[in-house]
C-alpha positions as CSV (number, residue, x, y, z in Angstrom):
1,M,172.0,107.3,77.6
2,A,175.3,108.6,77.4
3,R,177.6,108.7,80.1
4,P,178.2,112.8,81.5
5,P,181.5,114.4,81.5
6,A,184.0,112.8,84.5
7,A,184.2,116.4,85.5
8,A,180.7,116.4,86.3
9,I,180.3,116.8,89.8
10,T,179.7,113.5,92.5
11,V,177.1,113.5,95.3
12,P,178.3,110.3,97.7
13,L,175.3,109.7,99.6
14,L,176.7,110.3,102.9
15,D,179.7,112.5,103.7
16,L,181.1,111.9,107.2
17,H,185.0,113.4,106.4
18,A,182.7,116.9,106.0
19,Q,181.3,116.5,109.1
20,Y,184.6,115.0,110.5
21,A,187.1,117.7,109.6
22,P,186.2,121.2,111.4
23,L,185.4,118.8,114.5
24,R,189.1,117.2,114.3
25,D,190.9,118.9,116.8
26,D,188.4,118.4,119.1
27,L,187.4,114.7,118.4
28,L,191.3,114.0,118.6
29,A,191.6,115.8,121.8
30,A,188.6,113.6,123.4
31,L,189.8,110.4,122.7
32,T,193.5,111.5,124.2
33,R,191.9,112.2,127.1
34,V,190.7,108.5,127.4
35,A,193.5,107.3,126.2
36,D,195.4,109.5,129.0
37,S,192.6,108.6,131.6
38,Q,192.8,105.0,130.9
39,Q,189.0,104.2,131.7
40,Y,188.0,102.5,128.4
41,I,184.3,100.6,129.9
42,L,181.8,102.5,131.0
43,G,183.4,105.4,134.1
44,A,183.1,108.9,134.2
45,E,182.7,109.2,130.4
46,V,179.7,107.2,129.7
47,E,178.4,108.6,133.3
48,A,178.8,112.4,131.2
49,C,177.8,111.0,128.1
50,E,174.2,109.6,129.5
51,R,173.6,113.0,131.3
52,D,173.8,115.0,128.5
53,L,171.7,112.9,126.7
54,A,169.0,112.4,129.3
55,A,169.1,116.3,129.3
56,R,168.8,116.4,125.2
57,L,166.4,114.3,124.9
58,D,163.9,114.9,128.0
59,V,164.0,111.6,129.7
60,A,165.1,111.0,133.3
61,H,166.8,108.1,132.0
62,A,169.5,107.9,129.0
63,I,172.3,104.6,130.0
64,G,174.6,103.8,127.3
65,V,175.3,100.7,125.4
66,S,177.1,99.1,122.7
67,S,175.1,99.1,119.8
68,G,170.8,100.0,118.8
69,T,170.8,96.4,118.5
70,D,171.7,96.0,122.0
71,A,169.8,98.9,123.2
72,L,166.6,96.8,121.8
73,L,167.9,93.5,123.3
74,A,168.0,95.1,126.9
75,A,164.9,97.1,126.6
76,L,163.0,93.7,126.3
77,M,164.8,91.5,128.6
78,A,164.5,94.1,130.9
79,L,159.9,94.2,129.7
80,G,160.8,90.0,130.7
81,V,160.2,89.3,127.1
82,G,161.3,86.0,126.3
83,P,160.1,82.6,125.3
84,G,156.3,82.4,124.7
85,A,155.6,85.5,124.0
86,E,154.7,87.7,121.2
87,V,156.4,91.0,120.3
88,I,154.5,92.4,118.0
89,T,156.6,94.9,115.0
90,P,156.3,96.1,111.2
91,T,157.3,94.1,108.8
92,Y,159.0,97.0,107.2
93,S,162.8,97.6,109.0
94,F,165.7,97.0,109.6
95,F,166.5,93.8,111.0
96,A,167.5,93.9,114.5
97,T,164.0,95.5,115.2
98,A,162.2,91.6,114.8
99,G,165.9,89.9,114.9
100,S,166.0,91.2,118.7
101,V,162.8,89.6,119.3
102,A,163.9,86.0,118.1
103,R,167.2,86.3,119.9
104,L,165.4,85.8,122.9
105,G,163.1,83.1,121.9
106,A,159.6,85.3,121.3
107,T,157.8,85.6,118.6
108,P,157.7,88.9,116.3
109,V,154.4,89.1,115.0
110,F,155.0,91.5,111.7
111,V,152.4,94.2,110.6
112,D,152.1,95.9,107.7
113,M,152.9,100.2,107.6
114,D,151.1,103.2,106.6
115,P,152.2,103.7,102.9
116,V,152.8,107.7,102.9
117,T,154.5,107.6,106.4
118,F,155.9,104.2,106.0
119,N,155.4,104.2,109.6
120,I,153.5,101.5,111.8
121,T,150.1,101.9,112.8
122,A,147.5,102.0,116.2
123,E,145.1,99.7,113.3
124,A,147.4,97.9,112.7
125,I,148.9,97.2,116.3
126,A,145.3,96.8,117.4
127,R,144.4,93.9,115.3
128,A,147.6,91.6,115.9
129,I,147.2,91.7,119.6
130,T,146.3,88.5,121.3
131,P,146.5,86.7,125.0
132,R,150.5,85.9,124.2
133,T,151.2,89.8,123.2
134,R,153.7,90.7,125.6
135,A,155.1,94.2,124.0
136,V,155.3,96.0,120.7
137,V,158.4,97.8,119.1
138,V,157.6,101.0,117.2
139,V,159.7,102.1,114.6
140,H,160.3,106.3,114.3
141,L,161.4,105.3,110.3
142,F,164.1,107.3,108.2
143,G,163.4,109.9,111.1
144,L,159.8,110.6,111.4
145,A,157.8,109.7,114.8
146,V,154.8,107.2,114.6
147,D,152.0,108.3,115.2
148,M,152.4,108.0,119.1
149,P,149.3,109.2,120.9
150,A,147.0,107.1,118.7
151,I,149.0,103.8,119.4
152,R,149.3,104.0,123.1
153,A,145.4,104.5,123.4
154,V,145.4,101.1,121.8
155,T,148.0,99.6,124.0
156,D,147.6,101.9,127.4
157,R,144.0,100.0,126.7
158,A,145.5,96.0,126.4
159,G,148.3,96.9,129.5
160,I,150.8,96.1,126.5
161,P,154.5,98.2,127.1
162,V,155.8,99.9,123.8
163,V,159.5,100.0,123.2
164,E,160.6,102.9,120.4
165,D,163.3,101.7,117.9
166,A,164.3,105.5,117.6
167,A,168.0,104.4,116.1
168,Q,167.3,106.8,112.9
169,A,165.2,109.0,114.8
170,I,167.2,111.2,117.1
171,G,165.8,114.6,117.9
172,A,162.4,113.8,116.6
173,R,159.0,114.9,117.8
174,V,155.2,114.2,117.8
175,G,152.6,116.8,119.6
176,G,155.5,119.3,120.9
177,R,157.6,115.9,122.6
178,Q,160.5,114.0,121.3
179,V,160.8,110.1,120.8
180,G,162.4,107.8,123.3
181,S,160.5,109.8,126.1
182,L,156.8,108.3,124.5
183,G,156.8,104.8,125.3
184,A,158.0,102.5,128.2
185,V,161.4,102.4,126.9
186,G,163.5,104.3,123.7
187,C,166.5,102.2,121.4
188,F,168.6,104.7,120.0
189,S,171.4,104.0,117.8
190,F,175.3,105.5,117.2
191,F,176.3,104.0,114.3
192,P,178.6,106.2,112.0
193,S,175.9,106.9,109.5
194,K,173.5,108.4,112.3
195,N,172.5,112.1,112.5
196,L,174.6,111.8,115.3
197,G,177.6,109.2,115.3
198,A,180.1,107.6,117.0
199,F,183.3,106.2,115.6
200,G,181.9,102.6,115.9
201,D,179.1,100.9,117.3
202,G,177.4,102.5,120.2
203,G,173.4,103.4,121.6
204,L,171.2,104.5,124.3
205,V,168.1,103.6,126.1
206,T,166.2,106.0,127.1
207,T,163.2,105.9,130.2
208,N,161.0,107.7,132.8
209,D,160.7,104.8,134.9
210,D,163.6,104.3,137.4
211,A,162.6,100.2,138.2
212,L,163.6,99.6,134.4
213,A,166.3,102.2,134.3
214,H,167.6,100.0,136.9
215,E,167.4,96.8,135.2
216,V,169.1,98.0,131.9
217,R,171.5,98.9,133.6
218,L,171.7,95.9,135.4
219,L,171.3,94.0,132.5
220,R,174.0,95.8,130.4
221,N,177.2,94.4,132.8
222,H,176.2,90.8,132.8
223,G,173.3,90.9,134.7
224,M,175.9,91.5,138.1
225,E,175.3,93.6,141.8
226,P,177.6,93.3,144.1
227,R,180.6,92.3,141.7
228,Y,180.9,88.8,140.9
229,H,176.6,88.3,141.7
230,H,173.7,87.3,139.6
231,A,170.3,87.8,140.1
232,R,169.5,87.9,136.3
233,I,171.7,86.5,133.2
234,G,172.5,89.6,131.4
235,G,175.5,90.9,128.8
236,N,178.0,93.1,127.7
237,F,176.5,95.4,126.3
238,R,178.8,98.2,128.1
239,L,179.3,101.6,125.8
240,D,182.8,102.3,125.4
241,A,184.0,105.2,126.9
242,I,185.6,106.3,123.6
243,Q,182.2,106.0,122.1
244,A,180.7,108.6,124.9
245,A,183.8,111.5,124.1
246,V,183.1,111.1,120.6
247,L,179.5,111.6,121.6
248,R,180.3,114.6,124.0
249,V,181.9,116.3,121.4
250,K,179.3,116.3,118.8
251,A,176.4,116.6,120.5
252,P,176.3,120.1,120.7
253,H,176.1,120.1,117.1
254,L,173.3,117.5,116.6
255,Q,170.3,120.7,116.2
256,A,172.9,122.7,112.9
257,W,173.3,119.2,111.3
258,T,169.5,118.5,111.9
259,D,168.7,122.2,110.5
260,A,171.0,121.6,107.9
261,R,169.4,118.3,106.8
262,R,166.3,120.1,107.4
263,R,167.0,122.9,105.0
264,N,167.6,120.1,102.7
265,A,164.6,118.4,102.3
266,D,163.0,122.1,101.5
267,R,165.5,122.2,99.2
268,Y,164.5,119.4,97.3
269,R,160.6,119.7,97.6
270,A,161.3,123.3,96.0
271,L,163.4,121.5,93.2
272,A,161.0,118.7,92.6
273,D,158.3,121.6,92.2
274,D,160.7,123.7,90.0
275,L,161.3,121.1,87.5
276,D,157.4,119.6,87.7
277,L,158.8,116.5,89.2
278,T,155.4,115.5,91.8
279,P,154.1,113.5,89.4
280,H,156.8,111.2,89.2
281,V,158.4,111.4,92.2
282,V,156.7,111.1,95.5
283,L,158.8,112.8,98.4
284,P,159.1,112.2,101.8
285,V,156.0,113.8,104.1
286,E,156.0,115.6,107.2
287,P,152.4,115.7,109.2
288,E,151.4,118.8,111.0
289,G,152.5,118.3,114.4
290,Y,155.7,116.1,113.3
291,R,159.3,117.1,113.2
292,H,161.3,114.7,110.7
293,I,165.3,114.8,111.3
294,Y,165.3,113.4,107.6
295,N,167.8,110.1,108.8
296,Q,167.3,109.0,105.2
297,F,165.2,111.2,102.5
298,V,163.5,108.6,100.9
299,V,161.1,108.9,97.6
300,R,158.8,106.8,95.7
301,V,159.5,106.2,92.1
302,A,159.0,104.5,88.9
303,D,161.5,102.2,87.6
304,R,163.6,102.7,90.6
305,D,166.3,100.3,89.7
306,A,166.8,101.9,86.4
307,L,166.6,105.4,88.3
308,R,169.3,104.4,90.3
309,A,171.8,102.9,88.0
310,F,171.2,106.5,85.7
311,L,172.6,108.3,89.1
312,A,175.2,106.0,89.6
313,D,176.6,106.9,86.5
314,R,176.1,110.8,87.4
315,G,177.6,110.2,90.5
316,I,175.1,110.2,92.9
317,G,174.9,107.5,95.9
318,T,171.6,106.3,96.5
319,E,170.2,102.9,98.6
320,I,167.4,101.0,99.4
321,Y,165.8,100.7,102.8
322,Y,164.8,98.1,102.5
323,P,164.7,95.6,99.5
324,V,163.5,92.5,101.6
325,P,160.6,93.1,104.2
326,F,160.9,90.7,107.2
327,H,157.8,88.4,106.1
328,R,160.4,87.3,103.2
329,Q,163.0,86.8,105.1
330,A,164.2,83.6,105.1
331,C,165.4,83.0,108.2
332,F,161.6,84.1,109.3
333,R,159.6,82.0,106.9
334,D,157.7,79.6,109.1
335,L,156.1,82.5,111.1
336,V,154.5,84.0,107.8
337,I,151.0,82.8,107.1
338,D,149.9,85.0,104.1
339,D,152.5,86.6,101.9
340,A,149.9,88.8,100.5
341,A,149.5,90.2,103.5
342,Y,152.0,92.8,103.6
343,P,151.1,94.7,100.2
344,E,152.7,98.4,101.9
345,A,155.6,96.7,102.2
346,D,156.1,94.9,99.6
347,R,155.4,98.1,97.5
348,A,157.5,99.6,99.3
349,A,160.3,97.3,98.8
350,A,160.2,97.4,95.0
351,T,160.2,101.0,94.7
352,T,162.0,103.9,97.1
353,M,164.9,104.3,97.3
354,A,166.7,107.1,99.7
355,L,168.9,110.2,98.0
356,P,171.5,112.1,100.1
357,I,169.9,114.3,102.7
358,Y,173.5,115.0,104.7
359,G,174.3,118.0,106.3
360,E,177.1,118.8,104.6
361,L,175.1,118.9,101.3
362,T,175.3,121.7,98.9
363,A,172.7,123.7,96.7
364,A,174.4,122.7,93.5
365,Q,175.0,118.6,94.4
366,Q,171.0,118.9,95.3
367,Q,170.3,120.4,92.1
368,H,172.4,117.9,90.3
369,V,169.9,115.2,92.1
370,M,167.0,116.5,90.9
371,T,167.8,118.2,87.3
372,S,169.3,114.0,86.8
373,I,166.2,112.8,88.2
374,A,164.5,114.9,85.9
375,A,166.6,114.3,82.6
376,F,165.7,110.7,83.5
377,V,161.9,111.5,83.2
378,A,162.3,112.7,80.2
379,A,164.0,110.6,78.5
380,R,161.5,108.0,79.5
381,S,158.4,110.3,78.5
């Protein structure tokens, strides 16, 4: 297949420059404000950011931390997870979901995913509960919430707390309620590629439980209270004031950016229909009663790797999330009894890829993506 001419339109997987340009002056002013204050760790900037995010997420407490990974660590530590405990997690997610469990000396117990939503299910959780289960980590994958009402029905009966890994799902809803407010504790990431991204690493822990909130605040600062007194061993999980200042500038735009991603998802669907691609490309779903925020737009296709190469030749960026599920990672081999117990995760790892979906994506760029996929399908027919 011939390469397109050099002047052909290009479509990066993500274009952070397009988001930054209109906010540049406000962002630089925020950085200057922090520099002039000479307060870089926690402090008034972080507290203001926490209050704003708590209000936006409809939670009583929002605690800024150093990353989405550290949000998971602090949340699990606050729930008392440690050696001897089992924590149920999906096998198909970013590594931190299971890695955070293992770092605490607990055992991650992997379950398979729903083939339509890519999310963990209540049925899979129910089958995996044992007397040693101390928590369940659910992942609102790619920006679509899990079925929390069904999951809570299972976990509440068993008396097991749910940790929401909402790193990819800020603003997502199910049944009108926001993720991060539906379990015992929620964990968010502000990695630059997220819908709300910082200028580096940053994270957030959310909860409506006053005691849990106090515990997380304690743990993020070495378990210290009062100064130089340590009843608990925590960590250095503090959010930098610079990242909080950046988030304060960006947060008011989150709704508009998410709406733009949702419009882009609808445009992809319309283009797929117009080009008769639906028999060949399985697009993301948005079940009734859910609000998908499309941190990623993940599709299923045959000949995935060949299509990725074809699109790359046409200047279109894609990515695979995730090529190696946890049950096939070398560091977790001792935990896996049966490789064949996770067929949906294995199938997703072999057949899925993410298309560009960022809010600044143009109609012309999306047209180029979908007509290129149509050209690939036609050439293979």
